[in-house]
C-alpha positions as CSV (number, residue, x, y, z in Angstrom):
1,X,-8.4,-42.5,-32.4
2,X,-7.6,-38.8,-33.1
3,X,-4.1,-37.7,-34.1
4,X,-4.0,-34.5,-32.1
5,X,-0.9,-32.5,-31.9
6,X,0.1,-30.4,-28.9
7,X,2.5,-27.5,-28.9
8,X,5.8,-28.0,-27.1
9,X,5.9,-26.0,-23.8
10,X,9.1,-24.3,-23.1
11,X,9.9,-23.4,-19.5
12,X,11.1,-19.9,-19.2
13,X,13.5,-18.8,-16.4
14,X,11.7,-17.0,-13.5
15,X,13.5,-13.9,-12.4
16,X,12.9,-11.6,-9.5
17,X,13.7,-7.9,-9.6
18,X,12.9,-4.7,-7.5
19,X,9.6,-2.9,-8.8
20,X,10.1,0.0,-11.2
21,X,9.7,3.2,-9.4
22,X,7.1,5.7,-10.9
23,X,8.3,8.9,-12.4
24,X,8.6,11.9,-10.2
25,X,7.3,10.1,-6.9
26,X,8.6,11.6,-3.8
27,X,9.2,9.4,-0.7
28,X,7.5,10.7,2.5
29,X,8.9,8.0,4.8
30,X,11.3,9.1,7.2
31,X,13.4,7.0,9.6
32,X,12.3,7.1,13.1
33,X,14.3,8.8,15.9
34,X,16.7,6.4,17.7
35,X,15.5,7.6,21.1
36,X,11.7,7.2,20.2
37,X,9.9,5.2,22.9
38,X,6.8,3.2,22.7
39,X,5.1,6.1,24.5
40,X,6.3,8.7,21.9
41,X,4.8,6.6,19.3
42,X,1.4,6.2,21.0
43,X,1.3,9.8,21.8
44,X,1.6,10.8,18.1
45,X,-0.6,7.9,16.9
46,X,-4.3,8.0,16.0
47,X,-6.3,4.9,16.5
48,X,-8.1,3.2,13.6
49,X,-11.6,3.8,14.9
50,X,-10.7,7.6,15.6
51,X,-9.2,7.9,12.0
52,X,-12.3,6.4,10.3
53,X,-14.6,8.5,12.5
54,X,-12.9,11.5,11.5
55,X,-12.8,10.5,7.8
56,X,-16.6,9.8,7.9
57,X,-17.3,13.1,9.5
58,X,-15.3,14.9,6.9
59,X,-17.2,13.0,4.1
60,X,-20.5,13.8,5.6
61,X,-19.4,17.6,6.0
62,X,-18.4,17.5,2.2
63,X,-21.9,16.2,1.1
64,X,-24.2,18.0,3.4
65,X,-24.9,20.6,0.8
66,X,-25.8,18.1,-2.1
C-alpha cells in the first residue's frame, strides 16, 4: 500500500458579473421605432443569401487583380 497524500480542495464562491466594456467602444445599436411594422422591417432587411452573395462578389472583385 502506498501512502499518497492529496491536496485539500477548497471550493471558491462562484460569482456572476456584467462583462467589462472595452475601452473607447461606441455602441451602434439603436432602439427601434415604436411604430415599426413587420413590413417596415422586411423592407429594410437583406436576406442572408443576398448578404453573402454580395460579400462573395466583393471578395472576388478585391482579388481579381492578384
